[in-house]
C-alpha positions as CSV (number, residue, x, y, z in Angstrom):
1,M,69.6,40.4,116.9
2,K,68.0,43.8,116.2
3,I,68.1,44.6,119.9
4,Y,71.7,43.4,120.2
5,F,72.6,45.6,117.2
6,K,71.1,48.7,118.8
7,Q,72.8,47.9,122.1
8,A,76.2,47.5,120.3
9,I,75.8,51.0,118.7
10,Q,74.9,52.5,122.1
11,I,78.0,50.9,123.7
12,L,80.1,52.3,120.9
13,K,78.7,55.8,121.5
14,Q,79.1,55.6,125.3
15,N,82.8,54.7,125.2
16,K,83.9,56.7,122.2
17,L,87.7,56.7,122.9
18,M,87.8,52.9,123.5
19,S,85.5,52.3,120.5
20,I,87.8,54.3,118.2
21,I,90.9,52.5,119.4
22,A,89.2,49.1,119.0
23,I,88.0,50.0,115.5
24,L,91.3,51.4,114.4
25,G,93.2,48.4,115.8
26,T,91.0,46.1,113.8
27,A,91.2,48.3,110.7
28,L,95.0,48.4,110.8
29,A,95.3,44.6,111.0
30,I,92.8,44.1,108.2
31,M,94.5,46.8,106.1
32,M,97.8,45.0,106.3
33,I,96.4,41.6,105.6
34,M,94.1,42.8,102.7
35,T,97.0,44.8,101.2
36,I,98.9,41.5,100.9
37,I,95.8,39.6,99.6
38,V,94.8,42.2,97.0
39,S,98.4,42.6,95.9
40,E,98.6,38.9,95.3
41,E,95.2,38.9,93.5
42,I,96.4,41.7,91.2
43,K,99.5,39.7,90.3
44,N,97.5,36.6,89.3
45,I,94.2,37.8,87.8
46,S,93.6,37.8,84.1
47,V,93.7,41.4,83.0
48,A,95.0,43.2,79.9
49,P,97.5,42.8,78.5
50,E,97.9,39.4,80.2
51,I,94.3,38.4,79.6
52,N,94.9,34.6,79.4
53,R,96.6,34.0,82.8
54,N,93.9,31.6,83.9
55,T,94.4,29.3,80.9
56,T,98.1,29.7,80.2
57,F,100.7,27.3,81.5
58,Y,104.4,27.9,81.6
59,L,107.6,26.0,81.0
60,S,110.8,27.9,81.7
61,R,113.3,25.4,83.1
62,E,114.8,22.1,82.1
63,V,117.4,19.7,83.4
64,Q,119.6,17.9,80.8
65,K,121.7,14.9,81.7
66,D,124.3,13.2,79.7
67,T,124.1,9.6,81.0
68,L,127.3,8.6,79.1
69,N,129.5,11.3,80.6
70,N,127.5,11.6,83.8
71,S,127.1,15.4,83.4
72,T,124.1,17.6,84.3
73,S,123.1,21.1,83.2
74,S,120.0,23.1,83.9
75,G,118.5,26.4,82.6
76,Y,115.8,27.7,80.4
77,I,114.3,25.6,77.6
78,G,116.6,25.0,74.6
79,Y,115.5,26.0,71.1
80,A,115.8,22.5,69.6
81,P,113.7,20.8,72.3
82,Y,111.0,23.5,71.9
83,R,111.0,23.4,68.1
84,D,111.0,19.6,67.6
85,Y,108.9,18.5,70.6
86,L,107.0,21.2,72.6
87,S,105.8,23.2,69.6
88,Q,104.4,20.0,68.1
89,M,101.9,19.5,70.9
90,K,98.3,19.0,69.7
91,T,96.1,19.7,72.8
92,P,97.0,23.4,73.4
93,Q,95.4,26.2,71.4
94,Y,98.8,27.9,71.1
95,V,102.4,27.0,72.0
96,S,104.6,30.1,72.0
97,A,108.1,30.8,73.0
98,L,110.1,33.9,73.8
99,T,113.6,34.8,74.9
100,T,115.1,38.2,75.8
101,G,118.1,40.2,74.8
102,V,119.8,43.6,75.3
103,F,120.4,45.7,72.2
104,K,122.2,48.9,71.6
105,L,119.6,51.4,70.4
106,S,121.1,54.3,68.3
107,I,119.3,57.6,68.7
108,P,120.4,60.6,66.5
109,G,122.1,63.2,68.6
110,M,122.4,60.9,71.6
111,E,124.7,58.2,72.9
112,E,123.6,54.6,72.3
113,L,121.2,53.2,74.8
114,N,121.1,49.7,76.1
115,V,117.4,48.5,75.7
116,Y,115.7,45.4,76.8
117,A,113.8,43.5,74.1
118,K,111.6,40.5,74.0
119,L,112.2,38.1,71.1
120,T,109.0,36.3,70.3
121,D,107.1,34.4,67.6
122,E,103.9,35.6,65.9
123,K,101.6,33.6,68.3
124,Y,102.8,35.8,71.1
125,W,100.4,38.5,69.8
126,N,97.5,36.1,70.3
127,L,98.4,35.3,73.9
128,F,98.4,38.9,75.0
129,A,96.1,41.9,74.4
130,F,98.3,44.9,73.7
131,T,96.8,48.3,73.0
132,F,98.1,49.3,69.5
133,I,98.3,53.0,69.1
134,E,99.4,52.5,65.5
135,G,100.3,49.6,63.3
136,R,100.3,45.9,64.2
137,G,102.3,42.8,65.2
138,Y,104.2,40.6,62.8
139,T,102.4,37.8,61.0
140,A,103.3,34.1,60.8
141,E,104.7,34.6,57.3
142,E,106.9,37.6,58.4
143,F,108.1,35.6,61.4
144,A,109.0,32.6,59.3
145,S,110.9,34.7,56.8
146,G,113.0,36.3,59.6
147,V,112.2,39.8,58.4
148,K,113.7,42.5,60.6
149,Y,110.5,44.1,62.0
150,A,110.0,45.7,65.4
151,V,107.1,46.7,67.6
152,V,108.0,49.4,70.1
153,S,106.4,50.9,73.2
154,Q,105.0,54.4,73.2
155,S,107.7,55.7,75.4
156,T,110.5,54.1,73.3
157,A,108.9,55.7,70.2
158,R,109.0,59.1,71.9
159,K,112.7,58.7,72.7
160,V,113.6,57.8,69.2
161,A,111.2,60.0,67.2
162,K,111.4,63.2,69.2
163,G,108.0,64.3,68.1
164,E,108.0,62.6,64.7
165,N,106.0,59.5,63.7
166,I,108.4,56.5,63.4
167,L,105.8,54.0,62.1
168,G,107.2,52.5,58.9
169,K,110.6,53.9,59.6
170,D,113.8,52.2,60.6
171,I,115.5,52.1,64.0
172,L,119.1,50.9,64.6
173,L,119.5,48.0,67.0
174,N,123.1,46.8,67.2
175,N,123.6,49.0,64.1
176,I,121.1,46.8,62.2
177,P,118.0,48.6,60.8
178,Y,114.6,47.3,62.0
179,R,111.4,48.5,60.5
180,V,108.9,49.7,63.1
181,I,105.5,48.2,62.2
182,G,103.7,48.8,65.4
183,I,103.5,51.1,68.4
184,V,101.8,49.9,71.6
185,K,100.8,51.6,74.8
186,D,103.4,51.2,77.6
187,V,103.0,48.0,79.6
188,P,103.6,48.2,83.4
189,H,106.5,46.1,84.8
190,I,104.0,44.0,86.9
191,F,103.1,42.2,83.6
192,R,106.5,40.7,83.3
193,N,105.6,38.3,80.5
194,A,104.2,41.2,78.4
195,Y,106.4,44.1,79.4
196,A,109.2,45.3,77.1
197,P,110.3,48.5,75.4
198,I,110.8,46.6,72.1
199,W,109.5,43.3,70.6
200,L,111.3,41.5,67.8
201,P,110.8,38.2,65.9
202,Y,113.4,35.8,67.3
203,T,114.0,34.6,63.8
204,S,115.5,38.0,63.0
205,V,118.5,37.2,65.2
206,P,120.7,34.1,65.7
207,H,118.6,32.1,68.1
208,K,119.6,28.5,68.0
209,Q,121.7,28.8,71.2
210,K,119.2,31.0,73.1
211,A,117.2,29.9,76.1
212,F,113.4,30.2,75.9
213,S,110.4,30.4,78.1
214,V,107.4,28.5,76.7
215,F,103.8,29.5,77.0
216,I,101.1,26.9,76.5
217,K,97.7,28.3,76.0
218,A,94.9,25.9,76.7
219,K,91.4,26.2,75.2
220,D,90.0,25.6,78.7
221,K,91.4,25.0,82.1
222,K,90.0,21.5,82.0
223,D,92.6,20.7,79.3
224,F,95.5,21.1,81.9
225,P,95.7,17.3,82.7
226,A,95.9,16.5,79.0
227,I,98.5,19.2,78.4
228,Y,100.5,17.9,81.4
229,A,100.3,14.4,80.0
230,E,101.3,15.4,76.5
231,T,104.3,17.4,77.9
232,R,105.5,14.2,79.6
233,E,105.0,12.3,76.4
234,A,107.1,14.9,74.5
235,E,109.7,14.6,77.2
236,Q,109.9,10.8,76.8
237,K,110.0,11.1,73.0
238,F,113.0,13.5,73.3
239,N,114.8,11.1,75.7
240,A,114.1,8.1,73.3
241,D,115.4,10.1,70.3
242,N,118.5,11.7,71.9
243,K,120.2,9.0,73.9
244,P,122.5,9.2,75.9
245,L,121.1,12.7,76.5
246,T,117.9,12.9,78.7
247,I,115.8,15.9,79.5
248,A,113.3,16.8,82.3
249,W,111.0,19.8,82.1
250,A,109.8,21.5,85.3
251,G,106.1,22.0,84.8
252,P,104.1,23.1,83.1
253,Y,102.9,25.4,85.9
254,N,99.8,27.6,86.2
255,H,100.3,31.3,86.5
256,K,100.2,31.5,90.3
257,T,103.0,28.9,90.6
258,F,105.0,30.4,87.8
259,A,104.8,33.9,89.3
260,M,106.4,32.7,92.5
261,Q,109.6,32.1,90.5
262,I,110.3,28.8,92.2
263,N,113.1,26.8,90.7
264,A,112.3,23.1,91.0
265,N,113.6,20.1,89.1
266,N,110.6,17.9,89.7
267,Q,107.1,17.8,91.0
268,E,108.1,16.6,94.5
269,E,110.6,19.5,94.9
270,L,108.0,21.9,93.6
271,K,105.4,20.8,96.2
272,S,108.0,21.0,99.0
273,K,108.9,24.6,98.0
274,L,105.3,25.6,97.6
275,A,104.5,24.3,101.0
276,V,107.3,26.4,102.5
277,Q,105.9,29.5,100.8
278,Y,102.4,28.8,102.1
279,R,103.6,28.2,105.6
280,K,105.4,31.5,105.6
281,K,102.3,33.3,104.5
282,I,100.2,31.6,107.1
283,F,102.7,32.5,109.8
284,I,102.6,36.1,108.8
285,F,98.8,36.2,108.8
286,I,98.7,34.6,112.2
287,I,101.0,37.2,113.6
288,L,99.0,40.0,112.0
289,L,95.8,38.5,113.5
290,L,97.2,37.7,117.0
291,V,98.8,41.0,117.8
292,P,95.6,43.2,117.4
293,A,93.5,40.4,118.9
294,I,95.5,40.3,122.1
295,N,95.4,44.1,122.4
296,L,91.7,44.2,121.7
297,S,91.0,41.5,124.2
298,G,91.9,44.0,126.9
299,F,89.3,46.4,125.7
300,S,86.7,43.6,125.5
301,L,87.5,42.6,129.1
302,S,87.1,46.2,130.3
303,R,83.7,46.5,128.6
304,I,82.5,43.2,130.1
305,K,83.6,44.2,133.6
306,K,81.3,47.3,133.3
307,R,78.4,45.1,132.4
308,M,78.8,42.4,135.0
309,S,75.7,43.4,137.0
310,E,73.6,43.4,133.7
311,I,74.9,39.9,132.9
312,G,74.1,38.7,136.5
313,V,70.5,40.0,136.3
314,R,70.0,38.3,132.9
315,K,71.3,35.0,134.3
316,A,69.0,35.4,137.3
317,F,66.0,35.7,135.0
318,G,67.0,32.5,133.2
319,A,69.3,33.6,130.4
320,K,71.5,30.7,129.2
321,K,75.2,30.9,129.2
322,Y,75.5,30.4,125.4
323,V,72.9,33.3,124.9
324,I,75.1,35.7,126.9
325,L,78.2,34.5,125.1
326,M,76.6,35.0,121.6
327,Q,75.3,38.4,122.6
328,V,78.8,39.6,123.6
329,L,80.4,38.1,120.5
330,Y,77.7,39.7,118.3
331,E,78.2,43.1,119.8
332,N,82.0,42.8,119.4
333,F,81.5,41.6,115.9
334,I,79.8,44.9,115.0
335,T,83.0,46.7,116.1
336,S,85.2,44.2,114.1
337,L,83.0,44.6,111.0
338,I,83.2,48.4,111.1
339,G,87.0,48.0,111.5
340,G,87.0,45.5,108.6
341,I,85.2,47.8,106.2
342,L,87.5,50.7,107.1
343,G,90.6,48.4,106.8
344,L,89.5,47.2,103.3
345,L,89.0,50.8,102.1
346,A,92.3,51.8,103.6
347,S,94.0,48.8,101.9
348,Y,92.7,50.1,98.5
349,L,94.0,53.6,99.3
350,V,97.4,52.2,100.2
351,I,97.6,50.0,97.1
352,Y,96.5,52.8,94.8
353,H,98.8,55.5,96.2
354,M,101.8,53.1,96.7
355,R,101.2,51.0,93.5
356,T,104.7,52.0,92.1
357,W,106.4,50.6,95.2
358,L,104.1,47.7,95.9
359,L,103.3,46.5,92.4
360,D,105.8,48.3,90.1
361,I,102.8,50.0,88.4
362,P,103.6,53.5,87.1
363,T,101.8,56.4,88.9
364,D,100.2,57.4,85.6
365,S,98.7,53.9,85.1
366,N,95.3,52.8,86.5
367,I,94.6,49.6,88.3
368,P,91.5,47.9,86.7
369,I,88.6,47.9,89.1
370,N,87.9,44.2,88.6
371,T,91.2,43.4,90.2
372,L,90.2,45.2,93.4
373,V,86.5,44.2,93.7
374,S,86.1,40.5,94.1
375,P,83.6,38.3,96.0
376,W,86.5,36.3,97.4
377,I,88.1,39.5,98.8
378,F,84.9,40.4,100.7
379,I,84.6,36.9,102.0
380,A,88.2,37.1,103.2
381,V,87.4,40.4,105.0
382,F,84.4,38.8,106.6
383,G,86.3,35.8,107.7
384,I,89.2,37.8,109.2
385,C,86.6,39.9,111.1
386,V,85.1,36.7,112.6
387,I,88.5,35.4,113.6
388,I,89.6,38.7,115.3
389,N,86.2,38.8,117.0
390,L,86.6,35.3,118.4
391,L,90.2,35.8,119.5
392,S,89.6,39.2,121.2
393,A,86.1,38.7,122.7
394,G,85.6,35.0,122.9
395,L,87.6,34.2,126.1
396,P,86.4,37.2,128.1
397,A,82.8,36.5,127.1
398,W,83.1,32.8,128.0
399,K,84.5,33.6,131.5
400,A,81.9,36.2,132.1
401,S,79.1,33.8,131.2
402,R,80.4,31.2,133.7
403,L,80.6,33.5,136.8
404,P,78.1,32.8,139.6
405,I,75.0,35.0,139.6
406,T,75.8,36.6,142.9
407,N,79.3,37.6,141.9
408,S,78.0,39.1,138.6
409,I,75.2,41.1,140.4
410,N,77.7,42.4,143.0
411,Q,80.2,43.2,140.2
412,N,82.6,40.8,141.9
413,D,84.7,40.4,138.8
414,R,88.0,39.3,140.2
415,E,87.6,35.9,138.5
416,V,87.1,37.4,135.0
């Protein structure tokens, strides 16, 4: 293997232009694939402020049927089903609910602004890890009392305060004063469950008719089967208590499934839609692998043609076909590996410099390093390099190893 490695380096040096094209072709393919993989990884990894993605399960859709009137409606989780059934679950560590709203924010000297707000309970602040610049979130007692408190983002505070400190002061939302009790660092849009300019207790506004998303925080991922079973029990209890009205909750889903924003009314429909999504991704990956592999196979064939006499001499001295095949694959793998490393580095550069477009992360925000460096990512790069190597060099090498010795020595390569 050491000799093969040295020989591969020499071949790269002897055919610099072809080597550069082969390496860049591999690097470009891997850059595109790894950009997709790393982008998906960032969207699903547990990182502040959404530090509990791996142990949080989600309910955001229900289907209600009136069996008496034969009518059906679907949408987000209703307040009453959440309050009376889902919030009473015993297995989870927390069960939290949020809804959203648009409020008119009055700023002195400016026209009213429409601002997006998340309406949450006090457990919301345990689910997420916000960076408080000043102040705090609202407590269980404050939430229960319906006090009009607000937590605002740093950029919202700047708009309202204009250089002053607004902590402990009132802001007007729909012409109603809300006391600012906390200011948090801006949250990028990619964290769609945590992002908001303003957070309010949903008890501070009329909420009984609002639709909610429900977050179920498990103590451990092992609790998911029990949580799923208890959700079904709560569903059955609701149906027994509210005849002729019945309800069916879609989920609970883990973060990866929830992030795909797939609307499904039952598990079978969910599995079907997930399968479609996975098939689409596999198809894209196959195309991204096949196109460079087909192009690189021409370069591999050209290299092998120039070495036919060498292969013939080795076969004359007793070299086995599989040994020659493995040597060619190994030498081409060095090229693929170099291209793979360059492609991985290029994918990081693309993600970092295009993070606003790709991930909706502001240019002044940093991507945590643990979202980029992962053993699974390096394993994926290695696997892609192997596949490209087999596709681009395997067939030419196999044909070359099967040529008669006399044809190889005389460089009669018309059969290759």
